[in-house]
All heavy atoms as a GROMACS GRO file, in nm:
protein
  539
    1ILE      N    1  -0.478  -1.417   3.560
    1ILE     CA    2  -0.541  -1.549   3.543
    1ILE      C    3  -0.629  -1.576   3.664
    1ILE      O    4  -0.592  -1.547   3.778
    1ILE     CB    5  -0.434  -1.660   3.532
    1ILE    CG1    6  -0.353  -1.635   3.403
    1ILE    CG2    7  -0.499  -1.797   3.529
    1ILE    CD1    8  -0.246  -1.734   3.380
    2ARG      N    9  -0.748  -1.629   3.638
    2ARG     CA   10  -0.844  -1.665   3.745
    2ARG      C   11  -0.864  -1.815   3.737
    2ARG      O   12  -0.879  -1.874   3.629
    2ARG     CB   13  -0.979  -1.596   3.723
    2ARG     CG   14  -0.971  -1.447   3.731
    2ARG     CD   15  -0.955  -1.403   3.875
    2ARG     NE   16  -0.958  -1.261   3.882
    2ARG     CZ   17  -0.906  -1.195   3.983
    2ARG    NH1   18  -0.853  -1.256   4.080
    2ARG    NH2   19  -0.913  -1.060   3.982
    3TYR      N   20  -0.865  -1.877   3.855
    3TYR     CA   21  -0.882  -2.022   3.865
    3TYR      C   22  -1.018  -2.054   3.921
    3TYR      O   23  -1.071  -1.981   4.007
    3TYR     CB   24  -0.775  -2.082   3.956
    3TYR     CG   25  -0.634  -2.062   3.903
    3TYR    CD1   26  -0.561  -1.948   3.942
    3TYR    CD2   27  -0.579  -2.151   3.819
    3TYR    CE1   28  -0.431  -1.926   3.898
    3TYR    CE2   29  -0.447  -2.131   3.767
    3TYR     CZ   30  -0.377  -2.019   3.810
    3TYR     OH   31  -0.249  -2.000   3.758
    4SER      N   32  -1.078  -2.164   3.873
    4SER     CA   33  -1.211  -2.205   3.925
    4SER      C   34  -1.226  -2.354   3.906
    4SER      O   35  -1.153  -2.417   3.827
    4SER     CB   36  -1.323  -2.133   3.852
    4SER     OG   37  -1.322  -2.163   3.714
    5PHE      N   38  -1.316  -2.412   3.978
    5PHE     CA   39  -1.352  -2.551   3.958
    5PHE      C   40  -1.431  -2.562   3.827
    5PHE      O   41  -1.507  -2.477   3.794
    5PHE     CB   42  -1.438  -2.605   4.072
    5PHE     CG   43  -1.366  -2.623   4.201
    5PHE    CD1   44  -1.392  -2.542   4.310
    5PHE    CD2   45  -1.271  -2.724   4.216
    5PHE    CE1   46  -1.327  -2.557   4.431
    5PHE    CE2   47  -1.201  -2.739   4.337
    5PHE     CZ   48  -1.231  -2.655   4.446
    6SER      N   49  -1.410  -2.670   3.753
    6SER     CA   50  -1.484  -2.696   3.631
    6SER      C   51  -1.630  -2.723   3.668
    6SER      O   52  -1.661  -2.763   3.780
    6SER     CB   53  -1.422  -2.819   3.561
    6SER     OG   54  -1.501  -2.856   3.453
    7ASP      N   55  -1.718  -2.702   3.573
    7ASP     CA   56  -1.861  -2.728   3.593
    7ASP      C   57  -1.888  -2.876   3.620
    7ASP      O   58  -1.998  -2.908   3.667
    7ASP     CB   59  -1.940  -2.677   3.474
    7ASP     CG   60  -1.936  -2.531   3.458
    7ASP    OD1   61  -1.910  -2.458   3.555
    7ASP    OD2   62  -1.957  -2.478   3.343
    8THR      N   63  -1.795  -2.962   3.587
    8THR     CA   64  -1.817  -3.106   3.607
    8THR      C   65  -1.797  -3.151   3.750
    8THR      O   66  -1.837  -3.264   3.785
    8THR     CB   67  -1.720  -3.186   3.514
    8THR    OG1   68  -1.586  -3.157   3.552
    8THR    CG2   69  -1.743  -3.158   3.369
    9ILE      N   70  -1.743  -3.067   3.831
    9ILE     CA   71  -1.718  -3.101   3.975
    9ILE      C   72  -1.851  -3.082   4.054
    9ILE      O   73  -1.914  -2.980   4.044
    9ILE     CB   74  -1.608  -3.013   4.036
    9ILE    CG1   75  -1.478  -3.029   3.957
    9ILE    CG2   76  -1.584  -3.045   4.183
    9ILE    CD1   77  -1.420  -3.165   3.954
   10SER      N   78  -1.885  -3.186   4.131
   10SER     CA   79  -2.007  -3.177   4.210
   10SER      C   80  -1.995  -3.069   4.316
   10SER      O   81  -1.884  -3.035   4.365
   10SER     CB   82  -2.036  -3.311   4.273
   10SER     OG   83  -1.942  -3.340   4.377
   11SER      N   84  -2.112  -3.017   4.356
   11SER     CA   85  -2.109  -2.912   4.463
   11SER      C   86  -2.058  -2.969   4.594
   11SER      O   87  -1.998  -2.898   4.673
   11SER     CB   88  -2.248  -2.849   4.476
   11SER     OG   89  -2.341  -2.949   4.512
   12LYS      N   90  -2.083  -3.098   4.618
   12LYS     CA   91  -2.036  -3.161   4.742
   12LYS      C   92  -1.882  -3.162   4.744
   12LYS      O   93  -1.820  -3.128   4.847
   12LYS     CB   94  -2.088  -3.303   4.751
   12LYS     CG   95  -2.046  -3.373   4.876
   12LYS     CD   96  -2.105  -3.517   4.884
   12LYS     CE   97  -2.055  -3.582   5.008
   12LYS     NZ   98  -2.100  -3.722   5.019
   13ALA      N   99  -1.820  -3.196   4.632
   13ALA     CA  100  -1.673  -3.194   4.626
   13ALA      C  101  -1.622  -3.054   4.637
   13ALA      O  102  -1.518  -3.030   4.699
   13ALA     CB  103  -1.630  -3.261   4.494
   14GLN      N  104  -1.689  -2.958   4.577
   14GLN     CA  105  -1.645  -2.817   4.586
   14GLN      C  106  -1.651  -2.768   4.730
   14GLN      O  107  -1.571  -2.683   4.766
   14GLN     CB  108  -1.730  -2.728   4.493
   14GLN     CG  109  -1.698  -2.750   4.345
   14GLN     CD  110  -1.775  -2.655   4.259
   14GLN    OE1  111  -1.801  -2.538   4.297
   14GLN    NE2  112  -1.812  -2.698   4.141
   15ASP      N  113  -1.742  -2.820   4.807
   15ASP     CA  114  -1.759  -2.776   4.947
   15ASP      C  115  -1.639  -2.829   5.032
   15ASP      O  116  -1.613  -2.775   5.139
   15ASP     CB  117  -1.893  -2.820   5.008
   15ASP     CG  118  -2.010  -2.748   4.946
   15ASP    OD1  119  -1.990  -2.636   4.887
   15ASP    OD2  120  -2.122  -2.800   4.960
   16LEU      N  121  -1.572  -2.939   4.990
   16LEU     CA  122  -1.467  -2.997   5.063
   16LEU      C  123  -1.332  -2.925   5.044
   16LEU      O  124  -1.241  -2.942   5.125
   16LEU     CB  125  -1.449  -3.145   5.028
   16LEU     CG  126  -1.564  -3.237   5.065
   16LEU    CD1  127  -1.539  -3.377   5.006
   16LEU    CD2  128  -1.583  -3.243   5.216
   17PHE      N  129  -1.321  -2.846   4.937
   17PHE     CA  130  -1.195  -2.783   4.903
   17PHE      C  131  -1.214  -2.635   4.877
   17PHE      O  132  -1.316  -2.590   4.837
   17PHE     CB  133  -1.133  -2.850   4.778
   17PHE     CG  134  -1.110  -2.997   4.795
   17PHE    CD1  135  -1.202  -3.088   4.752
   17PHE    CD2  136  -0.994  -3.035   4.857
   17PHE    CE1  137  -1.178  -3.223   4.769
   17PHE    CE2  138  -0.969  -3.173   4.876
   17PHE     CZ  139  -1.060  -3.265   4.828
   18ILE      N  140  -1.109  -2.561   4.909
   18ILE     CA  141  -1.106  -2.417   4.887
   18ILE      C  142  -1.004  -2.389   4.774
   18ILE      O  143  -0.889  -2.432   4.786
   18ILE     CB  144  -1.066  -2.337   5.012
   18ILE    CG1  145  -1.169  -2.366   5.125
   18ILE    CG2  146  -1.051  -2.190   4.985
   18ILE    CD1  147  -1.120  -2.322   5.263
   19LEU      N  148  -1.047  -2.325   4.667
   19LEU     CA  149  -0.959  -2.294   4.558
   19LEU      C  150  -0.941  -2.142   4.552
   19LEU      O  151  -1.037  -2.066   4.534
   19LEU     CB  152  -1.022  -2.342   4.426
   19LEU     CG  153  -0.949  -2.306   4.296
   19LEU    CD1  154  -0.812  -2.366   4.296
   19LEU    CD2  155  -1.032  -2.351   4.176
   20ASP      N  156  -0.816  -2.100   4.572
   20ASP     CA  157  -0.785  -1.956   4.567
   20ASP      C  158  -0.795  -1.913   4.422
   20ASP      O  159  -0.722  -1.965   4.333
   20ASP     CB  160  -0.647  -1.930   4.622
   20ASP     CG  161  -0.615  -1.779   4.629
   20ASP    OD1  162  -0.607  -1.713   4.525
   20ASP    OD2  163  -0.602  -1.729   4.741
   21LYS      N  164  -0.885  -1.820   4.387
   21LYS     CA  165  -0.911  -1.779   4.254
   21LYS      C  166  -0.791  -1.708   4.186
   21LYS      O  167  -0.778  -1.707   4.066
   21LYS     CB  168  -1.035  -1.689   4.248
   21LYS     CG  169  -1.160  -1.761   4.285
   21LYS     CD  170  -1.280  -1.666   4.281
   21LYS     CE  171  -1.404  -1.730   4.338
   21LYS     NZ  172  -1.475  -1.813   4.244
   22LYS      N  173  -0.705  -1.645   4.269
   22LYS     CA  174  -0.590  -1.573   4.212
   22LYS      C  175  -0.465  -1.658   4.198
   22LYS      O  176  -0.393  -1.651   4.102
   22LYS     CB  177  -0.557  -1.451   4.297
   22LYS     CG  178  -0.664  -1.344   4.291
   22LYS     CD  179  -0.623  -1.224   4.372
   22LYS     CE  180  -0.732  -1.116   4.365
   22LYS     NZ  181  -0.696  -1.000   4.440
   23SER      N  182  -0.436  -1.741   4.298
   23SER     CA  183  -0.313  -1.820   4.295
   23SER      C  184  -0.333  -1.966   4.247
   23SER      O  185  -0.234  -2.031   4.206
   23SER     CB  186  -0.251  -1.830   4.439
   23SER     OG  187  -0.331  -1.905   4.522
   24GLY      N  188  -0.454  -2.016   4.254
   24GLY     CA  189  -0.480  -2.153   4.217
   24GLY      C  190  -0.451  -2.255   4.327
   24GLY      O  191  -0.467  -2.375   4.310
   25GLU      N  192  -0.414  -2.205   4.444
   25GLU     CA  193  -0.385  -2.292   4.557
   25GLU      C  194  -0.512  -2.366   4.604
   25GLU      O  195  -0.618  -2.304   4.618
   25GLU     CB  196  -0.329  -2.211   4.674
   25GLU     CG  197  -0.300  -2.293   4.796
   25GLU     CD  198  -0.254  -2.208   4.914
   25GLU    OE1  199  -0.320  -2.111   4.944
   25GLU    OE2  200  -0.152  -2.244   4.971
   26ILE      N  201  -0.498  -2.493   4.625
   26ILE     CA  202  -0.612  -2.576   4.672
   26ILE      C  203  -0.583  -2.622   4.814
   26ILE      O  204  -0.478  -2.670   4.849
   26ILE     CB  205  -0.627  -2.702   4.583
   26ILE    CG1  206  -0.651  -2.660   4.438
   26ILE    CG2  207  -0.743  -2.789   4.633
   26ILE    CD1  208  -0.639  -2.776   4.341
   27ARG      N  209  -0.684  -2.596   4.903
   27ARG     CA  210  -0.673  -2.638   5.044
   27ARG      C  211  -0.800  -2.713   5.082
   27ARG      O  212  -0.904  -2.694   5.018
   27ARG     CB  213  -0.657  -2.516   5.136
   27ARG     CG  214  -0.525  -2.442   5.112
   27ARG     CD  215  -0.516  -2.318   5.197
   27ARG     NE  216  -0.600  -2.218   5.136
   27ARG     CZ  217  -0.677  -2.133   5.203
   27ARG    NH1  218  -0.683  -2.131   5.334
   27ARG    NH2  219  -0.753  -2.044   5.140
   28THR      N  220  -0.793  -2.791   5.190
   28THR     CA  221  -0.914  -2.856   5.237
   28THR      C  222  -0.995  -2.757   5.318
   28THR      O  223  -0.939  -2.673   5.391
   28THR     CB  224  -0.879  -2.981   5.322
   28THR    OG1  225  -0.798  -2.942   5.432
   28THR    CG2  226  -0.814  -3.085   5.239
   29ALA      N  227  -1.122  -2.769   5.310
   29ALA     CA  228  -1.214  -2.683   5.390
   29ALA      C  229  -1.242  -2.742   5.528
   29ALA      O  230  -1.297  -2.675   5.613
   29ALA     CB  231  -1.346  -2.661   5.314
   30GLY      N  232  -1.206  -2.863   5.549
   30GLY     CA  233  -1.225  -2.931   5.678
   30GLY      C  234  -1.164  -3.069   5.671
   30GLY      O  235  -1.086  -3.098   5.581
   31ALA      N  236  -1.203  -3.152   5.761
   31ALA     CA  237  -1.150  -3.288   5.768
   31ALA      C  238  -1.210  -3.371   5.656
   31ALA      O  239  -1.328  -3.362   5.626
   31ALA     CB  240  -1.178  -3.348   5.902
   32LEU      N  241  -1.127  -3.458   5.594
   32LEU     CA  242  -1.174  -3.553   5.495
   32LEU      C  243  -1.183  -3.690   5.562
   32LEU      O  244  -1.103  -3.722   5.650
   32LEU     CB  245  -1.077  -3.558   5.377
   32LEU     CG  246  -1.049  -3.427   5.303
   32LEU    CD1  247  -0.942  -3.448   5.195
   32LEU    CD2  248  -1.178  -3.370   5.246
   33ASP      N  249  -1.282  -3.766   5.521
   33ASP     CA  250  -1.305  -3.901   5.580
   33ASP      C  251  -1.269  -4.009   5.479
   33ASP      O  252  -1.339  -4.024   5.378
   33ASP     CB  253  -1.448  -3.912   5.627
   33ASP     CG  254  -1.472  -4.038   5.709
   33ASP    OD1  255  -1.382  -4.117   5.724
   33ASP    OD2  256  -1.581  -4.049   5.763
   34PHE      N  257  -1.164  -4.085   5.508
   34PHE     CA  258  -1.119  -4.189   5.414
   34PHE      C  259  -1.227  -4.293   5.394
   34PHE      O  260  -1.237  -4.348   5.285
   34PHE     CB  261  -0.993  -4.257   5.474
   34PHE     CG  262  -0.942  -4.368   5.390
   34PHE    CD1  263  -0.861  -4.341   5.280
   34PHE    CD2  264  -0.971  -4.498   5.418
   34PHE    CE1  265  -0.813  -4.443   5.201
   34PHE    CE2  266  -0.921  -4.603   5.338
   34PHE     CZ  267  -0.842  -4.575   5.231
   35GLU      N  268  -1.308  -4.319   5.496
   35GLU     CA  269  -1.412  -4.421   5.481
   35GLU      C  270  -1.523  -4.376   5.379
   35GLU      O  271  -1.590  -4.459   5.324
   35GLU     CB  272  -1.474  -4.454   5.615
   35GLU     CG  273  -1.396  -4.555   5.699
   35GLU     CD  274  -1.263  -4.501   5.754
   35GLU    OE1  275  -1.256  -4.379   5.776
   35GLU    OE2  276  -1.172  -4.580   5.769
   36ASP      N  277  -1.541  -4.246   5.364
   36ASP     CA  278  -1.643  -4.196   5.269
   36ASP      C  279  -1.587  -4.202   5.125
   36ASP      O  280  -1.649  -4.254   5.036
   36ASP     CB  281  -1.684  -4.054   5.304
   36ASP     CG  282  -1.770  -4.047   5.429
   36ASP    OD1  283  -1.830  -4.147   5.466
   36ASP    OD2  284  -1.776  -3.938   5.490
   37VAL      N  285  -1.473  -4.136   5.104
   37VAL     CA  286  -1.414  -4.131   4.973
   37VAL      C  287  -1.264  -4.141   4.987
   37VAL      O  288  -1.203  -4.073   5.070
   37VAL     CB  289  -1.450  -3.993   4.903
   37VAL    CG1  290  -1.383  -3.985   4.767
   37VAL    CG2  291  -1.598  -3.973   4.891
   38GLN      N  292  -1.201  -4.230   4.905
   38GLN     CA  293  -1.057  -4.250   4.916
   38GLN      C  294  -0.978  -4.159   4.823
   38GLN      O  295  -0.859  -4.136   4.844
   38GLN     CB  296  -1.023  -4.397   4.885
   38GLN     CG  297  -1.071  -4.494   4.992
   38GLN     CD  298  -1.217  -4.528   4.982
   38GLN    OE1  299  -1.272  -4.535   4.870
   38GLN    NE2  300  -1.286  -4.542   5.094
   39SER      N  301  -1.037  -4.109   4.716
   39SER     CA  302  -0.968  -4.025   4.622
   39SER      C  303  -1.062  -3.924   4.558
   39SER      O  304  -1.185  -3.948   4.551
   39SER     CB  305  -0.896  -4.107   4.513
   39SER     OG  306  -0.988  -4.172   4.432
   40TYR      N  307  -1.009  -3.816   4.511
   40TYR     CA  308  -1.082  -3.709   4.446
   40TYR      C  309  -1.015  -3.673   4.316
   40TYR      O  310  -0.893  -3.673   4.307
   40TYR     CB  311  -1.089  -3.582   4.532
   40TYR     CG  312  -1.157  -3.605   4.669
   40TYR    CD1  313  -1.086  -3.649   4.776
   40TYR    CD2  314  -1.294  -3.587   4.682
   40TYR    CE1  315  -1.147  -3.667   4.897
   40TYR    CE2  316  -1.357  -3.606   4.803
   40TYR     CZ  317  -1.282  -3.646   4.911
   40TYR     OH  318  -1.344  -3.672   5.031
   41ASP      N  319  -1.092  -3.643   4.214
   41ASP     CA  320  -1.043  -3.597   4.083
   41ASP      C  321  -1.100  -3.461   4.060
   41ASP      O  322  -1.222  -3.448   4.033
   41ASP     CB  323  -1.081  -3.695   3.974
   41ASP     CG  324  -1.018  -3.659   3.844
   41ASP    OD1  325  -0.913  -3.592   3.841
   41ASP    OD2  326  -1.073  -3.701   3.738
   42LEU      N  327  -1.018  -3.359   4.080
   42LEU     CA  328  -1.066  -3.220   4.068
   42LEU      C  329  -1.022  -3.162   3.934
   42LEU      O  330  -0.908  -3.160   3.899
   42LEU     CB  331  -1.003  -3.135   4.182
   42LEU     CG  332  -1.029  -3.184   4.322
   42LEU    CD1  333  -0.955  -3.096   4.422
   42LEU    CD2  334  -1.177  -3.185   4.355
   43GLU      N  335  -1.120  -3.118   3.857
   43GLU     CA  336  -1.096  -3.052   3.732
   43GLU      C  337  -1.090  -2.902   3.755
   43GLU      O  338  -1.185  -2.843   3.810
   43GLU     CB  339  -1.208  -3.085   3.628
   43GLU     CG  340  -1.216  -3.229   3.593
   43GLU     CD  341  -1.098  -3.275   3.511
   43GLU    OE1  342  -1.042  -3.195   3.432
   43GLU    OE2  343  -1.060  -3.392   3.526
   44ILE      N  344  -0.980  -2.839   3.717
   44ILE     CA  345  -0.956  -2.695   3.742
   44ILE      C  346  -0.948  -2.623   3.611
   44ILE      O  347  -0.885  -2.674   3.515
   44ILE     CB  348  -0.827  -2.676   3.824
   44ILE    CG1  349  -0.824  -2.759   3.953
   44ILE    CG2  350  -0.804  -2.527   3.856
   44ILE    CD1  351  -0.933  -2.726   4.052
   45GLU      N  352  -1.007  -2.509   3.605
   45GLU     CA  353  -0.997  -2.424   3.485
   45GLU      C  354  -0.921  -2.294   3.517
   45GLU      O  355  -0.942  -2.235   3.623
   45GLU     CB  356  -1.136  -2.384   3.438
   45GLU     CG  357  -1.137  -2.296   3.313
   45GLU     CD  358  -1.275  -2.256   3.268
   45GLU    OE1  359  -1.338  -2.177   3.343
   45GLU    OE2  360  -1.314  -2.301   3.160
   46ALA      N  361  -0.831  -2.258   3.426
   46ALA     CA  362  -0.759  -2.129   3.440
   46ALA      C  363  -0.798  -2.047   3.321
   46ALA      O  364  -0.794  -2.087   3.207
   46ALA     CB  365  -0.609  -2.153   3.440
   47ARG      N  366  -0.845  -1.922   3.346
   47ARG     CA  367  -0.891  -1.831   3.240
   47ARG      C  368  -0.825  -1.702   3.256
   47ARG      O  369  -0.816  -1.642   3.363
   47ARG     CB  370  -1.044  -1.818   3.249
   47ARG     CG  371  -1.104  -1.732   3.141
   47ARG     CD  372  -1.253  -1.727   3.148
   47ARG     NE  373  -1.314  -1.858   3.132
   47ARG     CZ  374  -1.349  -1.910   3.014
   47ARG    NH1  375  -1.329  -1.842   2.906
   47ARG    NH2  376  -1.405  -2.029   3.009
   48ASP      N  377  -0.772  -1.645   3.142
   48ASP     CA  378  -0.708  -1.515   3.147
   48ASP      C  379  -0.810  -1.406   3.121
   48ASP      O  380  -0.928  -1.431   3.094
   48ASP     CB  381  -0.590  -1.504   3.050
   48ASP     CG  382  -0.631  -1.505   2.902
   48ASP    OD1  383  -0.750  -1.492   2.871
   48ASP    OD2  384  -0.540  -1.519   2.822
   49GLN      N  385  -0.769  -1.279   3.128
   49GLN     CA  386  -0.855  -1.164   3.114
   49GLN      C  387  -0.844  -1.098   2.980
   49GLN      O  388  -0.879  -0.984   2.959
   49GLN     CB  389  -0.823  -1.061   3.224
   49GLN     CG  390  -0.836  -1.117   3.366
   49GLN     CD  391  -0.976  -1.164   3.402
   49GLN    OE1  392  -1.070  -1.094   3.376
   49GLN    NE2  393  -0.984  -1.283   3.458
   50GLY      N  394  -0.790  -1.172   2.880
   50GLY     CA  395  -0.766  -1.119   2.750
   50GLY      C  396  -0.895  -1.104   2.667
   50GLY      O  397  -1.005  -1.140   2.712
   51THR      N  398  -0.880  -1.049   2.548
   51THR     CA  399  -0.994  -1.037   2.456
   51THR      C  400  -0.957  -1.107   2.328
   51THR      O  401  -0.870  -1.056   2.255
   51THR     CB  402  -1.022  -0.888   2.428
   51THR    OG1  403  -1.042  -0.825   2.549
   51THR    CG2  404  -1.145  -0.874   2.341
   52PRO      N  405  -1.012  -1.218   2.296
   52PRO     CA  406  -1.106  -1.297   2.379
   52PRO      C  407  -1.030  -1.371   2.492
   52PRO      O  408  -0.911  -1.400   2.479
   52PRO     CB  409  -1.161  -1.395   2.279
   52PRO     CG  410  -1.055  -1.419   2.184
   52PRO     CD  411  -0.981  -1.283   2.171
   53PRO      N  412  -1.100  -1.404   2.596
   53PRO     CA  413  -1.039  -1.474   2.707
   53PRO      C  414  -1.003  -1.617   2.665
   53PRO      O  415  -1.076  -1.684   2.594
   53PRO     CB  416  -1.139  -1.476   2.821
   53PRO     CG  417  -1.268  -1.442   2.759
   53PRO     CD  418  -1.240  -1.369   2.630
   54LEU      N  419  -0.883  -1.661   2.704
   54LEU     CA  420  -0.840  -1.797   2.677
   54LEU      C  421  -0.843  -1.880   2.807
   54LEU      O  422  -0.827  -1.822   2.916
   54LEU     CB  423  -0.698  -1.797   2.617
   54LEU     CG  424  -0.679  -1.717   2.492
   54LEU    CD1  425  -0.532  -1.718   2.446
   54LEU    CD2  426  -0.764  -1.779   2.378
   55SER      N  427  -0.866  -2.008   2.794
   55SER     CA  428  -0.870  -2.092   2.912
   55SER      C  429  -0.796  -2.220   2.890
   55SER      O  430  -0.776  -2.266   2.778
   55SER     CB  431  -1.015  -2.118   2.953
   55SER     OG  432  -1.076  -2.201   2.853
   56GLY      N  433  -0.757  -2.280   3.000
   56GLY     CA  434  -0.690  -2.408   3.001
   56GLY      C  435  -0.746  -2.491   3.116
   56GLY      O  436  -0.801  -2.436   3.212
   57HIS      N  437  -0.736  -2.622   3.106
   57HIS     CA  438  -0.790  -2.713   3.204
   57HIS      C  439  -0.679  -2.807   3.255
   57HIS      O  440  -0.590  -2.841   3.178
   57HIS     CB  441  -0.906  -2.791   3.148
   57HIS     CG  442  -1.022  -2.708   3.106
   57HIS    ND1  443  -1.028  -2.646   2.985
   57HIS    CD2  444  -1.136  -2.674   3.170
   57HIS    CE1  445  -1.140  -2.581   2.971
   57HIS    NE2  446  -1.207  -2.596   3.086
   58CYS      N  447  -0.691  -2.847   3.376
   58CYS     CA  448  -0.605  -2.954   3.427
   58CYS      C  449  -0.681  -3.039   3.526
   58CYS      O  450  -0.786  -3.000   3.578
   58CYS     CB  451  -0.480  -2.898   3.492
   58CYS     SG  452  -0.504  -2.824   3.655
   59SER      N  453  -0.632  -3.157   3.550
   59SER     CA  454  -0.695  -3.246   3.646
   59SER      C  455  -0.597  -3.268   3.760
   59SER      O  456  -0.483  -3.300   3.743
   59SER     CB  457  -0.719  -3.383   3.574
   59SER     OG  458  -0.770  -3.475   3.665
   60VAL      N  459  -0.652  -3.248   3.881
   60VAL     CA  460  -0.572  -3.269   4.002
   60VAL      C  461  -0.628  -3.390   4.074
   60VAL      O  462  -0.744  -3.394   4.109
   60VAL     CB  463  -0.581  -3.145   4.100
   60VAL    CG1  464  -0.506  -3.171   4.226
   60VAL    CG2  465  -0.528  -3.022   4.028
   61GLU      N  466  -0.546  -3.495   4.086
   61GLU     CA  467  -0.586  -3.615   4.151
   61GLU      C  468  -0.535  -3.617   4.293
   61GLU      O  469  -0.413  -3.608   4.320
   61GLU     CB  470  -0.535  -3.738   4.074
   61GLU     CG  471  -0.592  -3.749   3.935
   61GLU     CD  472  -0.539  -3.861   3.855
   61GLU    OE1  473  -0.484  -3.958   3.917
   61GLU    OE2  474  -0.549  -3.859   3.733
   62LEU      N  475  -0.626  -3.628   4.389
   62LEU     CA  476  -0.592  -3.629   4.528
   62LEU      C  477  -0.625  -3.765   4.587
   62LEU      O  478  -0.741  -3.811   4.577
   62LEU     CB  479  -0.672  -3.517   4.601
   62LEU     CG  480  -0.645  -3.512   4.749
   62LEU    CD1  481  -0.570  -3.384   4.781
   62LEU    CD2  482  -0.773  -3.517   4.825
   63GLU      N  483  -0.527  -3.833   4.643
   63GLU     CA  484  -0.545  -3.962   4.703
   63GLU      C  485  -0.532  -3.949   4.851
   63GLU      O  486  -0.426  -3.906   4.902
   63GLU     CB  487  -0.450  -4.065   4.649
   63GLU     CG  488  -0.475  -4.203   4.697
   63GLU     CD  489  -0.382  -4.305   4.625
   63GLU    OE1  490  -0.352  -4.289   4.510
   63GLU    OE2  491  -0.336  -4.395   4.698
   64GLU      N  492  -0.635  -3.985   4.925
   64GLU     CA  493  -0.633  -3.972   5.071
   64GLU      C  494  -0.578  -4.100   5.132
   64GLU      O  495  -0.612  -4.210   5.090
   64GLU     CB  496  -0.775  -3.948   5.122
   64GLU     CG  497  -0.782  -3.917   5.267
   64GLU     CD  498  -0.926  -3.881   5.308
   64GLU    OE1  499  -1.017  -3.872   5.223
   64GLU    OE2  500  -0.948  -3.863   5.427
   65LEU      N  501  -0.494  -4.090   5.233
   65LEU     CA  502  -0.438  -4.202   5.304
   65LEU      C  503  -0.513  -4.222   5.434
   65LEU      O  504  -0.549  -4.127   5.504
   65LEU     CB  505  -0.290  -4.181   5.332
   65LEU     CG  506  -0.200  -4.158   5.211
   65LEU    CD1  507  -0.058  -4.129   5.256
   65LEU    CD2  508  -0.205  -4.276   5.118
   66ASP      N  509  -0.534  -4.348   5.467
   66ASP     CA  510  -0.600  -4.384   5.593
   66ASP      C  511  -0.496  -4.396   5.702
   66ASP      O  512  -0.424  -4.494   5.707
   66ASP     CB  513  -0.678  -4.513   5.578
   66ASP     CG  514  -0.767  -4.542   5.698
   66ASP    OD1  515  -0.770  -4.459   5.793
   66ASP    OD2  516  -0.834  -4.645   5.700
   67VAL      N  517  -0.484  -4.293   5.787
   67VAL     CA  518  -0.379  -4.297   5.888
   67VAL      C  519  -0.410  -4.393   6.004
   67VAL      O  520  -0.322  -4.419   6.083
   67VAL     CB  521  -0.357  -4.154   5.946
   67VAL    CG1  522  -0.302  -4.064   5.835
   67VAL    CG2  523  -0.480  -4.096   6.006
   68ASN      N  524  -0.529  -4.445   6.012
   68ASN     CA  525  -0.566  -4.534   6.119
   68ASN      C  526  -0.516  -4.678   6.097
   68ASN      O  527  -0.508  -4.757   6.184
   68ASN     CB  528  -0.718  -4.541   6.138
   68ASN     CG  529  -0.770  -4.407   6.189
   68ASN    OD1  530  -0.701  -4.330   6.252
   68ASN    ND2  531  -0.899  -4.380   6.159
   69ASP      N  532  -0.487  -4.709   5.970
   69ASP     CA  533  -0.444  -4.847   5.934
   69ASP      C  534  -0.296  -4.860   5.930
   69ASP      O  535  -0.223  -4.792   5.876
   69ASP     CB  536  -0.506  -4.892   5.802
   69ASP     CG  537  -0.659  -4.909   5.817
   69ASP    OD1  538  -0.704  -4.926   5.930
   69ASP    OD2  539  -0.728  -4.905   5.713
   0.00000   0.00000   0.00000
C-alpha cells in the first residue's frame, strides 16, 4: 500500500507535513504557527498495487494548541 496526500490538499499544506509513502506516518516538516492556522484537515489516499489498483481515503483532522496562552 502506498499513501499520498489527496489532490484536494494545497501545496502549502503539503509543505508543512511529511507523509511516509510506505507507512502512512504523518510528521511536521517544521514549526507550525497557531496564529496563522489553528487546524488542518488532511485528506489521505491509500492505494494498493493490485490489478486493478484499489484505493481508500480518510480525513485526518489536526488541531493545533496555542502553548503561549
